[in-house]
Rosetta silent file (secondary structure, phi, psi, omega in degrees, C-alpha in Angstrom):
SEQUENCE: XXXXXXXXXXXXXXXXXXXXXXXXXXXXXXXXXXXXXXXXXXXXXXXXXXXXXXXXXXXXXXXXXXXXXXXXXXXXXXXXXXXXXXXXXXXXXXXXXXXXXXXXXXXXXXXXXXXXXXXXXXXXXXXXXXXXXXXXXXXXXXXXXXXXXXXXXXXXXXXXXXXXXXXXXXXXXXXXXXXXXXXXXXXXXXXXXXXXXXXXXXXXXXXXXXXXXXXXXXXXXXXXXXXXXXXXXXXXXXXXXXXXXXXXXXXXXXXXXXXXXXXXXXXXXXXXXXXXXXXXXXXXXXXXXXXXXXXXXXXXXXXXXXXXXXXXXX
SCORE:     score description
SCORE:     0.000 S_00000001
   1 L     0.000  134.531 -179.810    8.655   30.464   -4.282 S_00000001
   2 L   -73.995  127.371  177.180   10.962   28.493   -1.980 S_00000001
   3 L   -77.593  142.295  176.126    9.337   25.357   -0.624 S_00000001
   4 L   -65.496  146.158  178.316    9.519   24.713    3.105 S_00000001
   5 L  -112.410  137.577  178.702   11.865   21.898    4.153 S_00000001
   6 L   -67.690  149.239  174.918   11.059   19.503    6.960 S_00000001
   7 L   -70.605  157.106  177.541   13.349   19.540   10.014 S_00000001
   8 L   -77.307  119.642 -173.512   15.667   16.548   10.456 S_00000001
   9 L   -98.557  146.373  168.365   13.897   14.163   12.850 S_00000001
  10 L   -65.804  158.889 -174.064   15.310   11.634   15.296 S_00000001
  11 H   -58.191  -39.075 -175.274   14.472    8.005   14.472 S_00000001
  12 H   -65.339  -23.803 -178.113   11.789    7.755   17.200 S_00000001
  13 H   -98.845   -0.492 -174.032    9.852   10.650   15.648 S_00000001
  14 L   -77.320  160.961 -173.928   10.121    9.522   12.038 S_00000001
  15 E  -104.132  156.536  164.152    7.212    8.460    9.834 S_00000001
  16 E   -90.288  116.270 -174.241    6.290    5.439    7.772 S_00000001
  17 E  -111.699  120.330  172.020    5.769    7.009    4.351 S_00000001
  18 E   -87.820  131.424 -178.699    3.878    5.278    1.560 S_00000001
  19 E  -122.711  123.200 -178.053    4.952    6.490   -1.880 S_00000001
  20 L  -101.491  110.223  171.940    2.859    5.851   -4.985 S_00000001
  21 L   -68.360  -40.047 -179.937    4.754    5.892   -8.288 S_00000001
  22 E  -155.470  152.543  172.667    1.499    5.233  -10.129 S_00000001
  23 L  -108.435   16.104  171.301   -2.095    4.237   -9.424 S_00000001
  24 L   -82.585  149.675  179.116   -2.410    2.432  -12.752 S_00000001
  25 L  -144.705  143.071  178.755   -2.628   -1.351  -12.600 S_00000001
  26 L   -98.632    1.556  175.212   -2.524   -4.151  -15.168 S_00000001
  27 E  -107.119  157.637  179.626   -4.302   -6.634  -12.875 S_00000001
  28 L  -127.645   53.803 -175.175   -8.009   -6.771  -12.107 S_00000001
  29 L   -63.788  132.923 -175.146   -8.010   -8.610   -8.811 S_00000001
  30 L   -69.234  -13.547  177.771  -11.539   -9.074   -7.391 S_00000001
  31 L   -91.834    9.773 -176.723  -10.305   -8.097   -3.886 S_00000001
  32 L  -123.631  139.027  178.669   -9.183   -4.696   -5.169 S_00000001
  33 H   -60.479  -19.938  177.334  -11.244   -1.566   -5.943 S_00000001
  34 H   -56.491  -38.250 -176.554   -9.296   -1.311   -9.227 S_00000001
  35 H   -63.382  -37.467  178.430  -11.381   -4.177  -10.613 S_00000001
  36 H   -72.240  -35.781  179.982  -14.620   -2.287  -10.051 S_00000001
  37 H   -62.745  -47.035 -175.341  -13.237    0.904  -11.507 S_00000001
  38 H   -75.035  -22.458  174.112  -12.181   -0.620  -14.791 S_00000001
  39 L   -85.953   -3.289 -178.863  -15.424   -2.545  -15.105 S_00000001
  40 L    56.418   44.049  177.091  -17.227    0.701  -14.394 S_00000001
  41 L  -109.582  153.634  176.921  -19.206   -0.946  -11.611 S_00000001
  42 L   -69.763  144.489  175.744  -20.269    0.651   -8.338 S_00000001
  43 L   -66.373  148.849 -176.304  -18.191   -0.235   -5.273 S_00000001
  44 L   -56.042  -38.453 -178.172  -20.027   -2.681   -2.955 S_00000001
  45 L   -98.022    4.893  177.918  -20.348   -0.197   -0.115 S_00000001
  46 L    82.487    2.815  179.044  -20.871    2.805   -2.330 S_00000001
  47 L   -85.290  116.171 -170.207  -17.513    4.371   -1.481 S_00000001
  48 L   -72.782  144.442  162.741  -16.131    5.699   -4.755 S_00000001
  49 L  -122.833   96.888 -176.179  -12.731    5.079   -6.243 S_00000001
  50 L  -136.572   24.391 -179.964  -12.544    7.557   -9.098 S_00000001
  51 L   -66.311  144.415 -178.838   -9.231    9.305   -8.503 S_00000001
  52 L   -57.205  139.091  178.310   -7.348   10.397  -11.612 S_00000001
  53 L   -87.883  134.906  179.287   -4.870    7.831  -12.997 S_00000001
  54 L  -172.117 -178.729  179.778   -1.293    9.027  -13.465 S_00000001
  55 E  -119.432  142.927  176.317    2.439    8.729  -12.764 S_00000001
  56 L   -64.584  135.647  176.630    4.611   10.617  -10.318 S_00000001
  57 L   -80.396  163.419  178.189    6.826   13.138  -12.089 S_00000001
  58 H   -63.918  -35.415  179.552   10.551   13.311  -11.512 S_00000001
  59 H   -61.934  -48.527  179.632   10.083   16.736   -9.905 S_00000001
  60 H   -66.351  -41.995  178.971    7.557   15.417   -7.389 S_00000001
  61 H   -58.458  -46.213 -178.578    9.607   12.261   -6.791 S_00000001
  62 H   -64.456  -38.355  177.200   12.766   14.232   -6.016 S_00000001
  63 H   -61.509  -46.131  179.892   10.862   16.505   -3.654 S_00000001
  64 H   -64.793  -41.466  178.327    9.452   13.481   -1.802 S_00000001
  65 H   -55.940  -48.365 -179.698   12.865   11.812   -1.711 S_00000001
  66 H   -64.567  -40.147  178.656   14.469   14.823   -0.057 S_00000001
  67 H   -66.104  -36.769  178.267   11.614   15.203    2.422 S_00000001
  68 H   -66.682  -32.879  173.894   11.888   11.503    3.315 S_00000001
  69 H   -58.701  -30.234 -177.628   15.572   11.976    4.121 S_00000001
  70 H   -84.725  -36.585 -167.886   14.392   14.455    6.756 S_00000001
  71 H  -128.707   -9.730 -172.837   11.385   12.678    8.282 S_00000001
  72 E   -97.956  142.308  170.093   10.956    9.048    7.126 S_00000001
  73 E  -101.996  -28.960  177.276   12.156    5.853    8.781 S_00000001
  74 E  -139.446  134.032  170.990   10.545    3.570    6.180 S_00000001
  75 E  -114.791  120.421 -178.968    9.393    4.345    2.629 S_00000001
  76 E  -106.326  118.607 -179.936    6.982    1.807    1.200 S_00000001
  77 E   -91.607   91.904 -175.306    6.583    1.793   -2.572 S_00000001
  78 L  -151.917  -98.398 -175.803    3.092    0.403   -2.919 S_00000001
  79 L    50.218 -117.558 -160.415   -0.281    2.049   -2.414 S_00000001
  80 L  -124.030   67.295  177.241   -2.609    1.764   -5.342 S_00000001
  81 L   169.799  173.870  172.618   -1.193    0.414   -8.550 S_00000001
  82 L   -89.791  108.147 -170.097    1.524   -1.802  -10.000 S_00000001
  83 H   -62.748  -25.537  179.781    4.556    0.391   -9.427 S_00000001
  84 H   -70.345  -12.184  175.081    6.586   -1.215  -12.265 S_00000001
  85 H   -68.683  -17.986  177.858    4.168    0.324  -14.758 S_00000001
  86 L   -65.016  129.309 -176.828    5.883    3.647  -14.140 S_00000001
  87 L   -65.438  -15.474  179.282    8.152    4.307  -17.168 S_00000001
  88 L  -113.527   24.722 -177.662   10.971    5.492  -14.853 S_00000001
  89 H   -51.813  -51.960 -175.533   10.604    2.709  -12.278 S_00000001
  90 H   -67.643  -36.922  176.621   14.177    1.458  -12.556 S_00000001
  91 H   -60.647  -44.411 -179.293   15.606    4.994  -12.545 S_00000001
  92 H   -68.773  -38.785  176.870   13.744    5.786   -9.327 S_00000001
  93 H   -60.288  -44.477  179.773   14.761    2.466   -7.741 S_00000001
  94 H   -62.369  -31.410  177.737   18.401    3.223   -8.543 S_00000001
  95 H   -61.803  -31.184 -178.420   17.992    6.631   -6.882 S_00000001
  96 H   -69.987  -15.270  174.549   17.297    4.911   -3.570 S_00000001
  97 H   -61.812  -18.705 -178.322   20.834    3.570   -3.515 S_00000001
  98 H   -96.288    3.307  179.712   21.773    7.109   -2.459 S_00000001
  99 L   -68.992  155.306 -177.557   19.446    7.274    0.531 S_00000001
 100 L  -126.241  -26.940 -167.719   21.001    7.798    3.942 S_00000001
 101 L  -125.694    9.012  178.667   18.297    7.974    6.587 S_00000001
 102 L  -146.629  158.201  176.674   15.439    5.660    5.722 S_00000001
 103 E   -91.285  158.797 -179.315   14.652    2.071    4.720 S_00000001
 104 E  -129.268  132.689  177.136   12.897    1.178    1.455 S_00000001
 105 E  -123.619  137.968  176.371   10.320   -1.525    0.812 S_00000001
 106 E  -125.091  151.393  179.836    8.825   -2.301   -2.602 S_00000001
 107 E  -129.346  142.943 -179.652    5.785   -4.362   -3.571 S_00000001
 108 E  -152.680  155.260  173.024    4.905   -5.914   -6.938 S_00000001
 109 L   -90.035   -0.768  173.586    2.611   -8.422   -8.616 S_00000001
 110 L    72.768    3.670 -175.343    5.698   -9.592  -10.599 S_00000001
 111 L   -63.171  -31.375 -178.017    3.919   -9.346  -13.949 S_00000001
 112 L  -109.742    3.125 -175.291    6.687   -7.142  -15.402 S_00000001
 113 L   -65.290  138.574  175.508    9.586   -8.372  -13.269 S_00000001
 114 L  -143.494  177.583 -174.893   12.806   -9.375  -15.035 S_00000001
 115 H   -66.007  -31.463  178.854   16.432  -10.031  -14.152 S_00000001
 116 H   -64.736  -42.993  177.265   17.462   -6.392  -14.753 S_00000001
 117 H   -63.486  -41.953  176.575   14.979   -5.145  -12.167 S_00000001
 118 H   -55.531  -43.241  178.982   16.183   -7.809   -9.733 S_00000001
 119 H   -66.556  -35.841  175.299   19.728   -6.517  -10.130 S_00000001
 120 H   -62.462  -41.957  176.803   18.484   -2.954   -9.522 S_00000001
 121 H   -59.048  -42.952 -178.947   16.837   -4.095   -6.273 S_00000001
 122 H   -67.513  -45.334 -179.750   20.103   -5.650   -5.191 S_00000001
 123 H   -63.389  -34.675  178.525   22.224   -2.672   -6.189 S_00000001
 124 L   -79.501   -7.444 -179.036   19.890   -0.298   -4.356 S_00000001
 125 L    53.336   50.350  178.236   20.058   -2.529   -1.280 S_00000001
 126 L   -58.750  143.193 -176.030   16.320   -2.472   -0.767 S_00000001
 127 L   -78.430  -26.214  173.940   15.417   -3.424    2.797 S_00000001
 128 E  -161.141  141.034  173.724   12.556   -5.679    1.746 S_00000001
 129 E  -112.583  128.164 -178.157   10.917   -6.861   -1.468 S_00000001
 130 E  -113.364  122.638 -177.949    7.234   -7.899   -1.154 S_00000001
 131 E  -111.319  122.162 -177.377    5.842  -10.289   -3.764 S_00000001
 132 E   -99.573  120.918 -175.312    2.069  -10.669   -3.973 S_00000001
 133 L  -124.664  -55.327  173.130    0.840  -14.031   -5.292 S_00000001
 134 L    67.564   19.529  178.601   -2.274  -15.229   -3.429 S_00000001
 135 L  -166.637  155.663  171.426   -2.360  -18.713   -5.009 S_00000001
 136 L  -117.979  -18.397  176.620   -0.434  -21.934   -5.474 S_00000001
 137 L  -106.673  146.547 -178.560   -2.577  -23.399   -8.269 S_00000001
 138 H   -60.627  -39.412 -179.269   -2.903  -21.849  -11.717 S_00000001
 139 H   -64.164  -43.958  178.727   -6.712  -21.953  -11.678 S_00000001
 140 H   -67.039  -37.049  178.895   -6.897  -20.081   -8.376 S_00000001
 141 H   -62.007  -40.697 -179.042   -4.248  -17.621   -9.561 S_00000001
 142 H   -66.927  -27.841  177.955   -6.274  -16.820  -12.663 S_00000001
 143 H   -84.918  -45.453 -175.565   -9.278  -16.009  -10.495 S_00000001
 144 H   -78.962  -29.250 -174.367   -7.554  -14.200   -7.629 S_00000001
 145 L  -134.022   57.926 -179.585   -4.890  -12.397   -9.702 S_00000001
 146 L   -72.242  139.108  178.897   -6.180  -11.881  -13.272 S_00000001
 147 E   156.954  164.050 -177.701   -4.084   -9.763  -15.601 S_00000001
 148 L   -72.866  139.002 -179.003   -1.429   -9.797  -18.268 S_00000001
 149 L  -127.544  140.044  173.071    2.011  -11.275  -17.373 S_00000001
 150 E  -108.022  146.746  179.331    5.298  -11.044  -19.221 S_00000001
 151 L   -81.306 -176.702 -176.623    7.999  -13.698  -18.975 S_00000001
 152 L   -62.400  -23.697  178.562   11.639  -13.080  -18.060 S_00000001
 153 L   -84.520  -10.579 -178.740   12.404  -12.165  -21.691 S_00000001
 154 L    94.247    9.165 -179.948    9.654   -9.545  -21.710 S_00000001
 155 L   -91.322  140.847  177.384    7.315  -11.516  -23.960 S_00000001
 156 E   -60.260  136.790  179.952    3.579  -11.745  -23.107 S_00000001
 157 L   -82.885  123.703 -179.312    2.679  -15.084  -21.558 S_00000001
 158 L  -100.586  -14.829 -179.328    0.074  -16.898  -23.646 S_00000001
 159 L  -106.605 -126.870 -175.901   -0.090  -20.068  -21.541 S_00000001
 160 L   -75.404  111.085 -178.411    0.093  -20.691  -17.804 S_00000001
 161 H   -67.068  -37.987 -176.922    0.694  -17.320  -16.104 S_00000001
 162 H   -68.158  -33.303  175.600    1.555  -18.775  -12.703 S_00000001
 163 H   -58.081  -42.260  179.997    4.348  -20.894  -14.246 S_00000001
 164 H   -67.352  -38.582  177.702    5.964  -17.687  -15.505 S_00000001
 165 H   -65.318  -42.299  178.503    5.564  -16.058  -12.085 S_00000001
 166 H   -62.843  -38.238  177.886    7.136  -19.084  -10.375 S_00000001
 167 H   -60.426  -39.552  178.846   10.055  -18.951  -12.790 S_00000001
 168 H   -67.635  -42.952 -179.305   10.743  -15.384  -11.730 S_00000001
 169 H   -64.347  -41.581  178.661   10.446  -16.231   -8.052 S_00000001
 170 H   -63.784  -40.057  177.460   12.811  -19.191   -8.344 S_00000001
 171 H   -62.338  -44.601 -179.643   15.353  -17.016  -10.145 S_00000001
 172 H   -62.086  -46.379 -178.101   15.134  -14.350   -7.463 S_00000001
 173 H   -73.500  -16.862  176.299   15.549  -16.813   -4.578 S_00000001
 174 H   -79.277  -16.582  177.457   18.443  -18.504   -6.357 S_00000001
 175 L   -74.582  117.732 -175.079   20.429  -15.278   -6.263 S_00000001
 176 L   -62.515  -23.022  179.847   22.722  -15.503   -3.207 S_00000001
 177 L  -106.188   20.400  177.987   22.587  -11.726   -2.726 S_00000001
 178 L   -62.932  149.661 -177.065   18.826  -11.288   -3.195 S_00000001
 179 L   -75.552  156.370  177.315   17.311   -8.785   -0.811 S_00000001
 180 L   -50.859  133.421 -170.598   15.138   -9.811    2.170 S_00000001
 181 E  -128.527  142.632  173.736   11.797  -10.867    0.730 S_00000001
 182 E  -117.705  121.827  171.673    8.233  -11.262    1.957 S_00000001
 183 E   -87.678  122.297 -174.564    5.854  -13.531    0.081 S_00000001
 184 E  -108.148  125.856  175.047    2.353  -12.155    0.638 S_00000001
 185 E  -120.026  112.573  177.568   -0.747  -14.353    0.516 S_00000001
 186 E   -96.634  117.893 -178.387   -4.036  -12.540    1.011 S_00000001
 187 E   -81.024  136.208  177.401   -6.863  -14.945    1.917 S_00000001
 188 L  -153.768 -176.649  178.623  -10.265  -14.319    0.379 S_00000001
 189 L   -69.420  -10.837 -174.738  -13.241  -16.168   -1.045 S_00000001
 190 L   -93.417   -8.602  179.750  -11.329  -16.445   -4.341 S_00000001
 191 L  -136.292   51.101 -177.114   -8.440  -18.662   -3.169 S_00000001
 192 L   -64.766  145.107  174.362   -9.859  -21.187   -0.670 S_00000001
 193 L    61.561   30.192  179.721   -7.581  -24.011    0.574 S_00000001
 194 L  -108.154  -32.348 -168.246   -4.518  -22.448   -1.031 S_00000001
 195 H   -64.597  -42.485 -177.859   -2.553  -20.815    1.793 S_00000001
 196 H   -61.680  -46.073  178.947   -1.370  -23.969    3.616 S_00000001
 197 H   -68.944  -31.461  175.215   -0.015  -25.508    0.436 S_00000001
 198 H   -60.457  -46.637  179.495    1.486  -22.171   -0.548 S_00000001
 199 H   -63.430  -47.750 -176.968    3.441  -22.083    2.704 S_00000001
 200 H   -59.661  -37.589 -178.767    4.510  -25.721    2.426 S_00000001
 201 H   -74.242  -48.241 -170.628    5.836  -25.207   -1.098 S_00000001
 202 H   -82.138  -20.438 -178.230    7.661  -21.888   -0.697 S_00000001
 203 L   -64.698  -22.794  178.764    9.184  -22.344    2.754 S_00000001
 204 L   -83.166   -7.753 -178.383   11.728  -24.753    1.260 S_00000001
 205 L  -109.048  -19.316 -176.378   12.868  -22.146   -1.244 S_00000001
 206 L   -85.711  156.487 -177.432   13.139  -18.967    0.817 S_00000001
 207 L   -92.785 -178.141 -174.482   16.266  -17.900    2.672 S_00000001
 208 L   -64.231  -27.944  179.823   17.025  -17.021    6.275 S_00000001
 209 L   -94.840    6.447 -176.755   16.168  -13.337    5.731 S_00000001
 210 L  -104.562  167.006  178.429   12.924  -14.082    3.903 S_00000001
 211 E  -155.247  159.429  172.817    9.399  -14.699    5.190 S_00000001
 212 E  -117.161  134.333  173.405    5.920  -15.717    4.167 S_00000001
 213 E  -126.765  142.295  174.830    2.857  -13.996    5.544 S_00000001
 214 E  -118.437  124.470 -177.356   -0.799  -14.993    5.208 S_00000001
 215 E  -139.832  158.592  178.636   -3.282  -12.241    6.070 S_00000001
 216 E   -74.091  154.597  177.884   -6.988  -11.510    5.633 S_00000001
 217 L   -67.517  148.903  177.402   -8.258   -9.291    2.833 S_00000001
 218 L  -104.212  157.339 -175.532   -8.912   -5.643    3.642 S_00000001
 219 L   -90.874   -5.541 -179.083  -11.974   -3.662    2.644 S_00000001
 220 L    49.964   56.810  178.283  -10.079   -0.546    1.483 S_00000001
 221 L    68.245   31.743  177.534  -12.418    1.792    3.297 S_00000001
 222 L    80.985   14.833  179.334  -15.483   -0.322    2.575 S_00000001
 223 L   -84.431  -17.584 -179.056  -14.868   -0.503   -1.165 S_00000001
 224 L  -118.606  135.519  176.371  -14.546   -4.270   -1.172 S_00000001
 225 L  -110.788  123.874  178.184  -17.088   -6.810    0.086 S_00000001
 226 L  -152.805  136.129 -176.801  -15.809  -10.275    1.024 S_00000001
 227 L   -62.797  -17.080 -178.361  -17.135  -12.733    3.621 S_00000001
 228 L   -87.960   -5.756  179.744  -13.655  -13.188    5.077 S_00000001
 229 L   -70.170  131.693  178.310  -13.253   -9.506    6.080 S_00000001
 230 L  -121.100  160.794 -175.136  -13.185   -9.064    9.846 S_00000001
 231 L   -78.179  153.717  177.640  -13.283   -5.943   11.982 S_00000001
 232 L  -146.605 -173.933 -179.374  -10.211   -4.186   13.318 S_00000001
 233 L  -119.259  134.441 -179.049   -9.117   -0.988   14.967 S_00000001
 234 L   -62.892  132.464 -177.691   -7.619    2.000   13.146 S_00000001
 235 L  -131.765    9.962 -171.500   -3.944    2.439   13.990 S_00000001
 236 L   -61.698  -35.768  178.933   -2.585    4.824   11.337 S_00000001
 237 L   -75.504  -33.932 -179.057   -1.918    7.668   13.763 S_00000001
 238 L   -63.562  -38.331 -176.723   -0.396    5.346   16.355 S_00000001
 239 L   -95.355    8.890  177.025    2.244    4.050   13.974 S_00000001
 240 L    56.376   61.387 -176.782    2.945    7.498   12.466 S_00000001
 241 E  -107.917  146.093  167.240    1.899    6.622    8.920 S_00000001
 242 E  -147.597  150.367 -177.322    1.192    8.829    5.927 S_00000001
 243 E  -119.162  130.392  176.265    0.475    8.024    2.290 S_00000001
 244 E  -111.796  129.457  177.657    1.527   10.125   -0.668 S_00000001
 245 L   -86.103 -178.486 -173.939   -0.128    9.728   -4.045 S_00000001
 246 L   -69.500  -11.676  177.607    1.555   10.329   -7.393 S_00000001
 247 L   -96.996   -4.978  179.700    0.632   14.017   -7.299 S_00000001
 248 L    94.247    5.936  175.856    2.202   14.574   -3.879 S_00000001
 249 E   -70.291  146.345 -174.466   -1.049   14.703   -1.906 S_00000001
 250 E  -118.503  125.281  174.879   -0.712   13.449    1.685 S_00000001
 251 E  -120.720  152.406  176.615   -3.224   11.283    3.550 S_00000001
 252 L   -79.577   -4.937 -169.877   -2.779    9.759    7.035 S_00000001
 253 L  -126.605  128.748  179.406   -4.181    6.417    5.838 S_00000001
 254 L   -79.245   -0.659  173.254   -2.727    3.811    3.482 S_00000001
 255 L  -105.769    3.684 -179.863   -6.284    2.525    2.770 S_00000001
 256 L   -84.096   67.572 -169.793   -7.514    5.961    1.699 S_00000001
 257 L   -66.051  -19.563  177.447   -7.251    4.973   -1.959 S_00000001
 258 L   -98.592    2.624 -179.828   -9.304    7.957   -3.134 S_00000001
 259 L    56.637   39.102  178.645   -7.302   10.394   -0.994 S_00000001
 260 L   -66.459  -24.771 -176.073  -10.449   11.623    0.706 S_00000001
 261 L  -100.532   23.259 -176.001   -8.423   12.527    3.807 S_00000001
 262 L   -55.101  129.591 -177.609   -5.829   14.618    1.996 S_00000001
 263 L  -102.763  -10.916 -177.286   -4.124   17.014    4.428 S_00000001
 264 E   159.971 -175.500 -177.447   -1.988   18.919    1.926 S_00000001
 265 E  -133.438  136.314 -176.054    0.522   18.541   -0.876 S_00000001
 266 L   -70.831  -10.477  175.092    4.328   18.340   -0.598 S_00000001
 267 L   -86.902    2.221  177.481    4.695   20.657   -3.593 S_00000001
 268 L  -123.245  -22.998 -179.922    3.141   23.388   -1.461 S_00000001
 269 L  -156.136  168.393 -178.349    4.470   22.638    2.047 S_00000001
 270 L   -75.435  156.432  179.121    6.854   20.312    3.881 S_00000001
 271 H   -63.828  -37.853  177.742    5.787   16.831    4.878 S_00000001
 272 H   -61.337  -48.861 -179.695    6.487   17.693    8.524 S_00000001
 273 H   -60.718  -40.646 -179.336    4.249   20.781    8.388 S_00000001
 274 H   -66.626  -44.941 -176.347    1.465   18.867    6.691 S_00000001
 275 H   -68.458  -27.127 -178.862    1.557   15.943    9.106 S_00000001
 276 L  -108.678   18.367 -177.952    1.533   18.286   12.138 S_00000001
 277 L   -73.879  168.945  174.705   -0.868   20.891   10.691 S_00000001
 278 H   -61.437  -38.232  178.980   -4.129   22.026   12.273 S_00000001
 279 H   -62.621  -41.757  178.689   -5.989   20.040    9.585 S_00000001
 280 H   -64.081  -42.107 -179.981   -4.108   16.893   10.605 S_00000001
 281 H   -64.029  -36.219  177.090   -4.879   17.461   14.260 S_00000001
 282 H   -66.097  -42.475  178.833   -8.567   17.855   13.433 S_00000001
 283 H   -62.085  -35.467  177.926   -8.503   14.608   11.418 S_00000001
 284 H   -54.436  -36.975 -179.715   -7.011   12.749   14.367 S_00000001
 285 H   -82.678   -9.901 -176.386  -10.227   13.390   16.241 S_00000001
 286 H  -108.686  -31.383 -173.497  -12.476   12.402   13.368 S_00000001
 287 L   -78.272  159.235 -178.622  -10.899    9.359   11.732 S_00000001
 288 L   138.639  147.647 -174.559  -11.482    5.750   12.772 S_00000001
 289 L   -55.232  126.028  177.601  -13.513    2.796   11.558 S_00000001
 290 L    89.416  -10.746  178.965  -17.218    3.639   11.411 S_00000001
 291 L   -68.807  155.214 -172.694  -16.791    7.356   12.043 S_00000001
 292 L   -80.667   63.973  176.793  -18.844    9.759    9.961 S_00000001
 293 L  -152.789  143.478  179.649  -16.091   10.744    7.545 S_00000001
 294 L   -82.140  132.166    5.953  -15.034    9.298    4.194 S_00000001
 295 L   -96.456    8.179 -173.062  -13.614    6.648    3.902 S_00000001
 296 H   -61.360  -31.686 -174.668  -13.856    5.742    7.608 S_00000001
 297 H   -63.020  -25.323  178.805  -17.661    5.510    7.563 S_00000001
 298 H  -109.873    5.559 -178.240  -17.508    2.405    5.364 S_00000001
 299 L   -94.903  131.507  177.507  -14.241    0.979    6.765 S_00000001
 300 L  -117.719  -19.174 -168.283  -14.474   -1.863    9.302 S_00000001
 301 L  -111.450  -22.661 -175.687  -11.051   -3.492    9.244 S_00000001
 302 L    48.705 -144.869  176.579   -8.405   -0.736    9.000 S_00000001
 303 L   -88.802   75.855 -172.223   -4.922   -2.305    8.896 S_00000001
 304 L   -81.434  113.759 -177.732   -6.102   -5.531   10.453 S_00000001
 305 L  -118.243   -0.074  179.331   -3.172   -7.760   11.343 S_00000001
 306 L   -67.557  134.456 -179.984   -4.549   -9.851   14.158 S_00000001
 307 L    85.995    5.659 -179.664   -4.420  -13.564   13.352 S_00000001
 308 L   -65.177  144.319  175.430   -1.788  -13.127   10.654 S_00000001
 309 E  -102.691  129.238  179.581    0.365  -16.209    9.908 S_00000001
 310 E  -129.364  127.597  179.220    4.098  -15.544    9.523 S_00000001
 311 E  -122.319  123.428 -179.716    6.696  -18.139    8.500 S_00000001
 312 E   -90.355  149.347  176.100   10.384  -17.312    8.552 S_00000001
 313 L   -76.059  170.160 -179.147   12.907  -18.832    6.160 S_00000001
 314 L  -137.328    0.000    0.000   15.799  -21.014    7.281 S_00000001
């Protein structure tokens, strides 16, 4: 059966599309529902994260790529896992060099990052690379970002993990043609008194097209409990966002980590049809922090960006 193809949209009507290569992760960060899943503990607010773990197939990836050429203005490679764990990560990154109508952003914890991947980022002309660190001291890093790290040679780090991460970051910023980069620091109870020193250290190393942001932790639909979480207002429909998991399911929310709000699947219909379907229109009237629908009923913060600190490079 021939799959429907989305119409080609003008820039003003295009979507921000989140694309998940994998929802597997090698870190067990306490601010992430992944940590509860692998410890087989209940989520703090009782909102389950028990979605099947897997990798996007080449067939699904190519379908999403073509649909994004039609309807996306930005494709964010993030969602719920360490995307470099996908066995075809570099192949898929190289594919983005052929894009024509959308920007690409990638996010990583840098645990598997090496010089070859950096060169792939540059060759693909990624529009932004986002590096998540959340600490400036090794002790805080081990608490806030626990997990196995490999060095630039691909060997497991047996000593100070943050030293290896810093080595990768310094190499990346030393490359004159490195892509625009955002250093992300998420503040939580696990990294107190770190963000100011983080900014002071890294602002001297980043370039004119780079930036540092410090933002509060999110609750991921009420799956995470942290005293620093503050309330916000849901904006996913306002900014025309949708999130695709590794199976091609489509949700309107990038915090819907269990895909409870799935509106359809791109292997059965076009992304345009799904986003503008009757089911999507019904969800528009139901979703929002505190509303009686999963995961909104346990979500208080949505994509809360008020009070964010942003430092540009020079």
